[in-house]
N, C-alpha and C positions, 0 to 999 in steps of 0.2 A: 405411654406414648408409643406409637407404631414406629418400628425401626425398618427402614427400607433396606433392600439387598442391592441397591444401586451401586454399581462399580464407582469407586471414588473418581476415576478418570472421567467417566461419563458425567458425574455430578459436576465436576469442575468445568467441563465443556458446556453444560447447560447454563451454569452460573455465568460463564464468560459471555455466552450468547445473550442472556438477559441483560447483562451490564452493557453490552454493545448496543442494545436497543434502547437503553435508558440514558437520560440526560443527567442522572444523579451521579455525583462524583464520590463513589465509594469503591473500596477494593473488594476483590472476591473474598478475601478473608473475613470481611465484615458482613457477608451475606450468610445468614443462618437459615435453617429450615423454617423458622418462624417469620422470616422477612416477607412482608406482603408485597404484592405487585404494586399496590398503591404507594408504598414507601419507595419503590424503585421508579415510580412515576410511569408505569407501564399500563397501557389501556387494555381492555378486554380484546380488542381487535389484534393487538400485538400478540397476546397470549394465544389466540386462536390460530394465528399464522405460525407461531412457533410450534404449537402442538401439531399442526398439520405437517410441518417439516420433520418433526421428531417421529411422527407416526410413519412417514414414508421411509426415513433413514433407518429406524429401528424395527420396521415391519411389525408394528403394533397398532392397536385401535383403542383410542380413548373415547369412551361413550360420551355423547353430547351432554347428557345429564350430569355426568361426572365432571366434564369440562366446565360446565356452568358453575360448579361448586368450588372450583380451584381458586383460592385466594392468596396462597403463600407458596414459596419455593418448595416447602415440604409437601404441600398438597400436590404439586405437579410431580414431584419425585415419587410420591405414593401411587399416583395414577399410572406413571410409567412402570413402576415396579409391579403393580397389579396386572397390567396388560402383559408385561413380559412373563410373569408367573403363569398366566393363562396359556402362553405359548410354549412353556417348558414341558418336556415329557415327564411323566410321573416317575 
């Protein structure tokens, strides 16, 4: 399993934003990397909007093809981590 280097504080903020957009009544502690957006009752439109916000805030770029493959919280975190890694100096 791929382990992200996402800052735990950033992960927590992302999960809180997902939960704020969701009508599902679960706590942040119950959201795992394997939790799907379908389980959170989040549409692809919400995911695209969130990704656009994160791209702007974190100064990253998530490729459209990669974005279309994101199905879980972990997928989103991996995409963010990958984009951040590309922006890091060697």
